[in-house]
FIGU-260029 format. One record per residue (C-alpha): residue in three letters; x, y, z; chain. Coordinates in steps of 0.5 Angstrom, whole numbers, plus 500, padded with zeros to 3 digits. Example, Ala and Ser with C-alpha at 12.3 -4.5 7.8 and 13.67 -1.06 7.14 Angstrom:
REM residues 2
PT   code    px    py    pz   unit
PT    Ala   525   491   516      A
PT    Ser   527   498   514      A
REM end
This chain:
REM residues 642
PT   code    px    py    pz   unit
PT    Unk   617   672   212      A
PT    Unk   610   674   211      A
PT    Unk   609   681   210      A
PT    Unk   604   685   214      A
PT    Unk   598   686   209      A
PT    Unk   598   678   208      A
PT    Unk   598   677   215      A
PT    Unk   592   681   216      A
PT    Unk   588   678   211      A
PT    Unk   590   671   214      A
PT    Unk   587   674   221      A
PT    Unk   581   676   218      A
PT    Unk   580   670   214      A
PT    Unk   581   666   220      A
PT    Unk   576   670   224      A
PT    Unk   571   670   219      A
PT    Unk   572   662   219      A
PT    Unk   571   661   226      A
PT    Unk   565   666   227      A
PT    Unk   561   662   221      A
PT    Unk   562   656   225      A
PT    Unk   560   659   231      A
PT    Unk   554   664   229      A
PT    Unk   547   662   231      A
PT    Unk   550   657   237      A
PT    Unk   550   659   244      A
PT    Unk   551   655   251      A
PT    Unk   555   648   250      A
PT    Unk   554   648   242      A
PT    Unk   557   654   242      A
PT    Unk   563   652   246      A
PT    Unk   564   646   242      A
PT    Unk   564   649   235      A
PT    Unk   569   655   238      A
PT    Unk   574   650   240      A
PT    Unk   573   645   234      A
PT    Unk   574   651   229      A
PT    Unk   579   654   233      A
PT    Unk   584   648   233      A
PT    Unk   583   647   226      A
PT    Unk   584   654   223      A
PT    Unk   590   655   228      A
PT    Unk   592   648   226      A
PT    Unk   593   645   233      A
PT    Unk   593   639   236      A
PT    Unk   587   641   241      A
PT    Unk   583   646   244      A
PT    Unk   578   647   250      A
PT    Unk   574   651   254      A
PT    Unk   573   650   262      A
PT    Unk   569   653   268      A
PT    Unk   573   654   274      A
PT    Unk   570   651   280      A
PT    Unk   574   655   286      A
PT    Unk   571   651   292      A
PT    Unk   574   644   289      A
PT    Unk   580   648   285      A
PT    Unk   578   644   279      A
PT    Unk   577   646   272      A
PT    Unk   571   642   268      A
PT    Unk   571   643   261      A
PT    Unk   565   645   257      A
PT    Unk   568   642   250      A
PT    Unk   575   639   249      A
PT    Unk   577   638   242      A
PT    Unk   583   633   241      A
PT    Unk   587   630   235      A
PT    Unk   580   630   231      A
PT    Unk   575   628   236      A
PT    Unk   571   630   242      A
PT    Unk   574   628   249      A
PT    Unk   567   628   254      A
PT    Unk   566   630   261      A
PT    Unk   574   632   262      A
PT    Unk   576   635   268      A
PT    Unk   582   636   272      A
PT    Unk   585   639   278      A
PT    Unk   589   645   277      A
PT    Unk   595   644   281      A
PT    Unk   601   642   277      A
PT    Unk   598   644   270      A
PT    Unk   600   650   266      A
PT    Unk   593   652   267      A
PT    Unk   594   654   274      A
PT    Unk   598   661   273      A
PT    Unk   593   663   268      A
PT    Unk   587   662   273      A
PT    Unk   591   664   279      A
PT    Unk   595   670   276      A
PT    Unk   589   672   271      A
PT    Unk   593   673   265      A
PT    Unk   595   670   259      A
PT    Unk   600   664   259      A
PT    Unk   604   662   253      A
PT    Unk   609   656   253      A
PT    Unk   612   656   246      A
PT    Unk   616   649   247      A
PT    Unk   618   644   252      A
PT    Unk   611   645   256      A
PT    Unk   612   637   259      A
PT    Unk   619   639   262      A
PT    Unk   616   645   265      A
PT    Unk   610   641   268      A
PT    Unk   612   634   269      A
PT    Unk   606   633   274      A
PT    Unk   601   634   269      A
PT    Unk   600   627   266      A
PT    Unk   595   629   261      A
PT    Unk   600   633   257      A
PT    Unk   605   628   257      A
PT    Unk   600   622   255      A
PT    Unk   598   627   249      A
PT    Unk   605   629   247      A
PT    Unk   604   636   248      A
PT    Unk   610   641   246      A
PT    Unk   607   648   247      A
PT    Unk   601   651   250      A
PT    Unk   597   658   250      A
PT    Unk   592   659   255      A
PT    Unk   587   665   256      A
PT    Unk   583   667   263      A
PT    Unk   576   668   262      A
PT    Unk   573   673   266      A
PT    Unk   566   676   268      A
PT    Unk   564   683   268      A
PT    Unk   567   684   275      A
PT    Unk   574   682   272      A
PT    Unk   573   675   276      A
PT    Unk   576   669   273      A
PT    Unk   571   664   272      A
PT    Unk   574   659   267      A
PT    Unk   579   659   261      A
PT    Unk   580   658   254      A
PT    Unk   587   654   252      A
PT    Unk   590   651   246      A
PT    Unk   596   646   246      A
PT    Unk   600   643   240      A
PT    Unk   605   637   239      A
PT    Unk   610   642   235      A
PT    Unk   613   648   238      A
PT    Unk   608   654   238      A
PT    Unk   612   661   237      A
PT    Unk   609   667   238      A
PT    Unk   605   669   232      A
PT    Unk   601   676   232      A
PT    Unk   596   672   228      A
PT    Unk   595   667   233      A
PT    Unk   594   672   239      A
PT    Unk   589   676   235      A
PT    Unk   585   671   234      A
PT    Unk   586   667   240      A
PT    Unk   584   674   244      A
PT    Unk   578   675   240      A
PT    Unk   575   669   241      A
PT    Unk   577   668   249      A
PT    Unk   573   675   250      A
PT    Unk   567   672   246      A
PT    Unk   568   665   250      A
PT    Unk   568   669   257      A
PT    Unk   562   673   255      A
PT    Unk   558   667   253      A
PT    Unk   560   663   260      A
PT    Unk   558   670   264      A
PT    Unk   551   669   260      A
PT    Unk   551   662   262      A
PT    Unk   552   663   269      A
PT    Unk   548   669   270      A
PT    Unk   542   665   267      A
PT    Unk   544   659   272      A
PT    Unk   543   664   278      A
PT    Unk   537   667   275      A
PT    Unk   534   660   274      A
PT    Unk   536   658   281      A
PT    Unk   533   664   284      A
PT    Unk   527   663   281      A
PT    Unk   527   656   283      A
PT    Unk   528   658   290      A
PT    Unk   523   663   290      A
PT    Unk   518   658   287      A
PT    Unk   520   653   293      A
PT    Unk   519   658   298      A
PT    Unk   512   660   296      A
PT    Unk   510   653   294      A
PT    Unk   512   650   301      A
PT    Unk   510   656   305      A
PT    Unk   505   655   311      A
PT    Unk   501   661   310      A
PT    Unk   496   662   304      A
PT    Unk   499   667   299      A
PT    Unk   495   670   293      A
PT    Unk   497   675   288      A
PT    Unk   491   679   284      A
PT    Unk   491   685   280      A
PT    Unk   488   692   280      A
PT    Unk   482   688   277      A
PT    Unk   482   684   283      A
PT    Unk   483   678   279      A
PT    Unk   487   672   282      A
PT    Unk   494   671   278      A
PT    Unk   498   667   282      A
PT    Unk   496   662   288      A
PT    Unk   500   657   293      A
PT    Unk   498   650   295      A
PT    Unk   497   653   302      A
PT    Unk   492   658   300      A
PT    Unk   488   653   296      A
PT    Unk   488   648   302      A
PT    Unk   485   654   307      A
PT    Unk   480   655   301      A
PT    Unk   478   648   301      A
PT    Unk   480   647   293      A
PT    Unk   484   642   290      A
PT    Unk   487   645   284      A
PT    Unk   488   653   282      A
PT    Unk   482   653   278      A
PT    Unk   480   659   282      A
PT    Unk   486   663   278      A
PT    Unk   482   669   274      A
PT    Unk   477   669   279      A
PT    Unk   475   675   283      A
PT    Unk   479   675   290      A
PT    Unk   473   678   294      A
PT    Unk   469   672   292      A
PT    Unk   472   668   298      A
PT    Unk   471   674   303      A
PT    Unk   466   675   308      A
PT    Unk   461   681   306      A
PT    Unk   465   686   310      A
PT    Unk   472   684   309      A
PT    Unk   470   685   301      A
PT    Unk   469   692   302      A
PT    Unk   475   693   307      A
PT    Unk   480   689   302      A
PT    Unk   478   694   296      A
PT    Unk   479   700   301      A
PT    Unk   486   698   303      A
PT    Unk   488   696   296      A
PT    Unk   487   703   294      A
PT    Unk   490   706   300      A
PT    Unk   497   702   298      A
PT    Unk   497   705   291      A
PT    Unk   497   712   294      A
PT    Unk   503   710   299      A
PT    Unk   510   712   297      A
PT    Unk   514   707   294      A
PT    Unk   518   702   299      A
PT    Unk   512   703   304      A
PT    Unk   506   699   300      A
PT    Unk   505   694   305      A
PT    Unk   501   693   311      A
PT    Unk   498   689   317      A
PT    Unk   490   688   316      A
PT    Unk   487   690   323      A
PT    Unk   483   684   325      A
PT    Unk   485   680   320      A
PT    Unk   480   677   314      A
PT    Unk   474   672   315      A
PT    Unk   475   667   309      A
PT    Unk   469   663   306      A
PT    Unk   472   656   304      A
PT    Unk   469   652   298      A
PT    Unk   465   648   303      A
PT    Unk   462   654   306      A
PT    Unk   466   654   312      A
PT    Unk   468   661   315      A
PT    Unk   475   661   317      A
PT    Unk   478   667   321      A
PT    Unk   485   669   319      A
PT    Unk   491   674   320      A
PT    Unk   493   677   314      A
PT    Unk   498   682   311      A
PT    Unk   497   686   304      A
PT    Unk   503   689   300      A
PT    Unk   503   692   293      A
PT    Unk   508   692   287      A
PT    Unk   508   695   280      A
PT    Unk   511   692   274      A
PT    Unk   511   695   267      A
PT    Unk   505   700   269      A
PT    Unk   501   694   272      A
PT    Unk   499   694   279      A
PT    Unk   499   687   283      A
PT    Unk   497   686   290      A
PT    Unk   500   680   295      A
PT    Unk   495   678   300      A
PT    Unk   498   673   305      A
PT    Unk   494   670   310      A
PT    Unk   494   665   316      A
PT    Unk   489   660   319      A
PT    Unk   489   662   326      A
PT    Unk   486   655   328      A
PT    Unk   493   653   325      A
PT    Unk   497   657   329      A
PT    Unk   494   655   335      A
PT    Unk   495   648   334      A
PT    Unk   502   649   332      A
PT    Unk   503   653   339      A
PT    Unk   500   647   342      A
PT    Unk   505   643   339      A
PT    Unk   511   647   340      A
PT    Unk   509   647   348      A
PT    Unk   508   640   348      A
PT    Unk   515   639   344      A
PT    Unk   518   645   349      A
PT    Unk   515   640   355      A
PT    Unk   518   634   352      A
PT    Unk   525   638   351      A
PT    Unk   525   640   358      A
PT    Unk   523   633   361      A
PT    Unk   529   630   357      A
PT    Unk   534   636   359      A
PT    Unk   532   633   366      A
PT    Unk   533   626   364      A
PT    Unk   540   628   362      A
PT    Unk   542   631   368      A
PT    Unk   540   625   372      A
PT    Unk   540   619   367      A
PT    Unk   545   613   369      A
PT    Unk   552   615   367      A
PT    Unk   553   607   364      A
PT    Unk   547   606   360      A
PT    Unk   549   598   358      A
PT    Unk   547   592   362      A
PT    Unk   554   589   364      A
PT    Unk   555   582   366      A
PT    Unk   555   575   364      A
PT    Unk   552   571   369      A
PT    Unk   546   566   368      A
PT    Unk   542   571   372      A
PT    Unk   543   577   368      A
PT    Unk   543   573   361      A
PT    Unk   536   571   363      A
PT    Unk   534   578   364      A
PT    Unk   537   580   357      A
PT    Unk   533   574   354      A
PT    Unk   527   577   357      A
PT    Unk   528   584   354      A
PT    Unk   529   581   347      A
PT    Unk   523   577   348      A
PT    Unk   518   583   350      A
PT    Unk   522   589   347      A
PT    Unk   519   589   340      A
PT    Unk   512   588   343      A
PT    Unk   507   594   346      A
PT    Unk   506   589   352      A
PT    Unk   506   592   359      A
PT    Unk   512   590   363      A
PT    Unk   513   590   371      A
PT    Unk   520   590   373      A
PT    Unk   521   588   380      A
PT    Unk   527   587   384      A
PT    Unk   531   590   390      A
PT    Unk   533   598   390      A
PT    Unk   539   599   386      A
PT    Unk   539   593   382      A
PT    Unk   538   597   375      A
PT    Unk   531   597   374      A
PT    Unk   531   603   370      A
PT    Unk   537   600   366      A
PT    Unk   532   594   364      A
PT    Unk   526   599   362      A
PT    Unk   531   603   358      A
PT    Unk   533   597   354      A
PT    Unk   526   595   353      A
PT    Unk   525   602   350      A
PT    Unk   531   602   346      A
PT    Unk   529   595   342      A
PT    Unk   522   597   341      A
PT    Unk   519   600   335      A
PT    Unk   517   607   339      A
PT    Unk   525   608   340      A
PT    Unk   525   614   336      A
PT    Unk   520   618   341      A
PT    Unk   522   619   348      A
PT    Unk   522   614   354      A
PT    Unk   519   619   360      A
PT    Unk   520   617   367      A
PT    Unk   516   618   373      A
PT    Unk   518   617   380      A
PT    Unk   511   615   383      A
PT    Unk   515   616   390      A
PT    Unk   518   623   389      A
PT    Unk   511   626   387      A
PT    Unk   507   629   393      A
PT    Unk   500   626   393      A
PT    Unk   496   632   391      A
PT    Unk   500   633   385      A
PT    Unk   501   626   382      A
PT    Unk   495   627   378      A
PT    Unk   497   633   375      A
PT    Unk   504   630   374      A
PT    Unk   501   624   370      A
PT    Unk   495   628   366      A
PT    Unk   497   635   366      A
PT    Unk   492   641   368      A
PT    Unk   489   647   365      A
PT    Unk   490   654   367      A
PT    Unk   487   655   374      A
PT    Unk   485   648   375      A
PT    Unk   488   649   382      A
PT    Unk   492   654   386      A
PT    Unk   499   655   383      A
PT    Unk   496   653   376      A
PT    Unk   498   659   373      A
PT    Unk   499   656   366      A
PT    Unk   496   650   362      A
PT    Unk   501   644   363      A
PT    Unk   502   637   359      A
PT    Unk   502   631   363      A
PT    Unk   507   626   363      A
PT    Unk   502   621   359      A
PT    Unk   501   627   354      A
PT    Unk   509   628   353      A
PT    Unk   510   620   352      A
PT    Unk   505   620   346      A
PT    Unk   507   614   341      A
PT    Unk   513   613   346      A
PT    Unk   514   609   353      A
PT    Unk   513   612   360      A
PT    Unk   517   608   366      A
PT    Unk   513   609   372      A
PT    Unk   518   607   378      A
PT    Unk   516   605   385      A
PT    Unk   509   604   382      A
PT    Unk   507   601   389      A
PT    Unk   507   608   392      A
PT    Unk   502   610   387      A
PT    Unk   495   613   391      A
PT    Unk   489   608   391      A
PT    Unk   485   614   388      A
PT    Unk   489   615   382      A
PT    Unk   490   607   381      A
PT    Unk   483   607   377      A
PT    Unk   485   613   373      A
PT    Unk   492   609   371      A
PT    Unk   488   603   369      A
PT    Unk   483   607   365      A
PT    Unk   489   609   361      A
PT    Unk   492   602   360      A
PT    Unk   485   600   358      A
PT    Unk   482   605   354      A
PT    Unk   488   610   352      A
PT    Unk   485   616   354      A
PT    Unk   484   621   360      A
PT    Unk   482   628   362      A
PT    Unk   487   633   365      A
PT    Unk   486   636   371      A
PT    Unk   480   642   371      A
PT    Unk   478   640   364      A
PT    Unk   472   636   361      A
PT    Unk   476   634   354      A
PT    Unk   478   627   353      A
PT    Unk   485   626   351      A
PT    Unk   487   620   347      A
PT    Unk   494   617   347      A
PT    Unk   498   611   345      A
PT    Unk   503   610   350      A
PT    Unk   507   603   352      A
PT    Unk   507   603   360      A
PT    Unk   513   600   364      A
PT    Unk   513   600   371      A
PT    Unk   518   598   377      A
PT    Unk   517   596   384      A
PT    Unk   521   593   390      A
PT    Unk   515   591   393      A
PT    Unk   511   585   393      A
PT    Unk   505   588   389      A
PT    Unk   501   581   389      A
PT    Unk   501   581   397      A
PT    Unk   500   589   397      A
PT    Unk   494   587   393      A
PT    Unk   491   581   397      A
PT    Unk   492   586   403      A
PT    Unk   488   592   399      A
PT    Unk   494   596   399      A
PT    Unk   494   596   391      A
PT    Unk   488   595   386      A
PT    Unk   488   587   384      A
PT    Unk   486   589   377      A
PT    Unk   491   594   376      A
PT    Unk   496   589   378      A
PT    Unk   494   584   373      A
PT    Unk   494   589   368      A
PT    Unk   501   591   369      A
PT    Unk   504   584   370      A
PT    Unk   503   582   363      A
PT    Unk   510   581   362      A
PT    Unk   514   581   369      A
PT    Unk   521   581   369      A
PT    Unk   525   580   376      A
PT    Unk   532   584   377      A
PT    Unk   536   580   381      A
PT    Unk   540   583   386      A
PT    Unk   548   583   386      A
PT    Unk   549   577   391      A
PT    Unk   545   573   386      A
PT    Unk   550   575   380      A
PT    Unk   557   575   384      A
PT    Unk   561   573   378      A
PT    Unk   559   580   375      A
PT    Unk   561   584   381      A
PT    Unk   569   584   378      A
PT    Unk   566   586   371      A
PT    Unk   562   591   373      A
PT    Unk   567   594   378      A
PT    Unk   572   595   372      A
PT    Unk   567   598   368      A
PT    Unk   565   603   373      A
PT    Unk   573   604   374      A
PT    Unk   574   605   367      A
PT    Unk   569   611   366      A
PT    Unk   570   614   373      A
PT    Unk   578   614   371      A
PT    Unk   576   617   365      A
PT    Unk   572   623   368      A
PT    Unk   577   624   373      A
PT    Unk   583   624   369      A
PT    Unk   586   619   373      A
PT    Unk   590   613   372      A
PT    Unk   589   606   376      A
PT    Unk   592   600   376      A
PT    Unk   589   593   374      A
PT    Unk   585   591   380      A
PT    Unk   589   586   384      A
PT    Unk   586   579   386      A
PT    Unk   586   582   394      A
PT    Unk   581   587   391      A
PT    Unk   577   582   387      A
PT    Unk   577   577   393      A
PT    Unk   574   583   398      A
PT    Unk   569   585   393      A
PT    Unk   567   578   392      A
PT    Unk   566   577   399      A
PT    Unk   562   583   401      A
PT    Unk   554   582   400      A
PT    Unk   552   589   397      A
PT    Unk   546   590   400      A
PT    Unk   545   596   396      A
PT    Unk   546   592   390      A
PT    Unk   549   595   383      A
PT    Unk   548   602   386      A
PT    Unk   552   601   392      A
PT    Unk   558   598   388      A
PT    Unk   558   604   383      A
PT    Unk   558   609   389      A
PT    Unk   564   605   393      A
PT    Unk   568   605   386      A
PT    Unk   567   612   385      A
PT    Unk   570   613   393      A
PT    Unk   575   608   392      A
PT    Unk   578   612   386      A
PT    Unk   577   619   389      A
PT    Unk   581   617   395      A
PT    Unk   586   613   390      A
PT    Unk   594   614   392      A
PT    Unk   599   613   386      A
PT    Unk   594   609   382      A
PT    Unk   592   604   387      A
PT    Unk   585   603   389      A
PT    Unk   583   605   396      A
PT    Unk   577   600   399      A
PT    Unk   579   602   406      A
PT    Unk   575   608   406      A
PT    Unk   569   605   401      A
PT    Unk   567   598   404      A
PT    Unk   565   600   411      A
PT    Unk   565   592   413      A
PT    Unk   572   592   411      A
PT    Unk   575   598   414      A
PT    Unk   577   594   420      A
PT    Unk   583   590   420      A
PT    Unk   580   585   424      A
PT    Unk   574   584   420      A
PT    Unk   577   583   414      A
PT    Unk   580   576   413      A
PT    Unk   585   574   407      A
PT    Unk   583   570   401      A
PT    Unk   585   563   405      A
PT    Unk   581   565   411      A
PT    Unk   575   569   409      A
PT    Unk   569   566   410      A
PT    Unk   564   564   405      A
PT    Unk   559   569   402      A
PT    Unk   553   564   405      A
PT    Unk   556   564   412      A
PT    Unk   558   572   413      A
PT    Unk   554   575   419      A
PT    Unk   550   581   417      A
PT    Unk   552   587   422      A
PT    Unk   547   592   424      A
PT    Unk   548   600   423      A
PT    Unk   550   601   430      A
PT    Unk   555   595   430      A
PT    Unk   558   598   423      A
PT    Unk   558   605   427      A
PT    Unk   562   603   433      A
PT    Unk   567   599   428      A
PT    Unk   568   605   424      A
PT    Unk   569   609   431      A
PT    Unk   574   604   433      A
PT    Unk   578   604   427      A
PT    Unk   579   612   427      A
PT    Unk   581   612   434      A
PT    Unk   586   606   432      A
PT    Unk   589   611   426      A
PT    Unk   589   617   431      A
PT    Unk   593   613   436      A
PT    Unk   598   610   431      A
PT    Unk   599   617   428      A
PT    Unk   600   621   435      A
PT    Unk   593   624   434      A
PT    Unk   595   628   428      A
PT    Unk   589   629   423      A
PT    Unk   593   631   417      A
PT    Unk   599   632   413      A
PT    Unk   604   626   410      A
PT    Unk   604   622   417      A
PT    Unk   597   624   419      A
PT    Unk   591   619   420      A
PT    Unk   587   622   414      A
PT    Unk   593   619   410      A
PT    Unk   593   613   413      A
PT    Unk   586   612   412      A
PT    Unk   586   614   405      A
PT    Unk   580   620   406      A
PT    Unk   581   627   406      A
PT    Unk   583   631   412      A
PT    Unk   576   635   412      A
PT    Unk   572   628   412      A
PT    Unk   576   625   418      A
PT    Unk   575   631   422      A
PT    Unk   567   631   420      A
PT    Unk   567   624   422      A
PT    Unk   571   625   429      A
PT    Unk   566   630   431      A
PT    Unk   560   626   429      A
PT    Unk   562   620   432      A
PT    Unk   564   624   438      A
PT    Unk   571   622   439      A
PT    Unk   576   625   444      A
PT    Unk   583   624   446      A
PT    Unk   584   621   453      A
REM end
């Protein structure tokens, strides 16, 4: 057994050898030199130093020396390894033998034939574990004070170097972040010394001053100010130095007038602050072009208008955005959409009310190059005639009674996007000429303004009127009609696409049942026949409403059409699929006839239930409608018991 003196000599010699190998090295080179020399001096199979990534629970090696060669880019998950207790418990772990048996999940240990292990946590100045230093061997590693002394010394050295690297990285990241903030700031930032010489300047300041490079560094900052402001800046800088530390900043009253390289004067808002470094005084001037701010406010107002409009649209938009159907009529519409969507051509959509003209407009916009901008909808029939010009083109503050603030019109909001003019046939004649100008020239004047506004807007119009006939009668400008109908699309009524009725009904049922949390059985053939035999004067919109009512009044998962299809609530009026009339021979009833039919049906239900309205055996349950609804209909139809 070695005596104490020889052990100390060996320890000192080993330390000297490792220190000689690592002297003058820093960073990655230091770690590589450390683990290589540590492994050689201690006569182990390998040594490595790692950094702990807590967010990933992984160790990533700075250097790994194993069996006389480098293992590059080595990293591994902490779990199931002997390194795990080193990191988690922040303590030295020494396993003299059988390390593979203790940690069978560590495949890397098995592959390199490891028998023993020694690991030491690396901590920063706050005692937080940031990595570890470890050695492994293919033979037992009994506890040896020489080993431990050397290992302890160089783990502390490795911890100090790793702390230094991480600190340097944080400083570098902070400096880079600060530089990015200054470089990307929209305000002009100029630093100058007590001699008023420019020491630093950011791109925004160069842009405001009208220079393309930082060639003004070293020049006198007051050269770029109007005469009165030159003296003001010197006075303010002198005042800042006299203020207590922590209060050396101020807002420059009235701002400063900047003189650009082109001789232009720019009014700015500005602040001035003072700092001191190594006894030298520095000042930071931050200024903003007021014109830029006003322009930014305009954009913000425009975006606010657009946002508010889109919120309104989201509240009123059709719940089912896809065009559903496989009939020949709807396939023609889809083909038309596909042809025109990629162009900027004006589209006129015609068709009866409730045929989905807005859905067609949305599909065209979605397939266009403008789909990243909003589709702005205007219902020409819903806006009072005296406000429609303001709604279209906006107005200035005070342009008319009630115009308490400036407002952008729908065409301004739709710039570079699409505007959908629904019910275009209702547009007053006096406004049609202004709309024609926008279509032809892409410009207009807001109400109360003489300034011409240029926009790029694609127009999609829709109407249920025959605009050609209206134009011939003088109710619609003929030139506007031809300008709108560059590419006409006809939205077919539901009676002309009867094969789509059941498919649409199923889509509505699926969506409403999901919303209401109801389970509905599949549509029976009887219901399909009833849906197909009805003419649907209200088109898809009426079908949607009927399906919603049928779902609301459904019982035990079965749709209730009796309260939803007025024509078919009478038992005598509905024929079975064997006796039902064809769609082409069915007679259209008047509103008065429909009301009388409903009245007779309610009386029939009341008589059958002995005039009991609600309850399990009441007329409301028989009719499939809420008792409150039945009571309202009884009152409205003036039904009284004899």
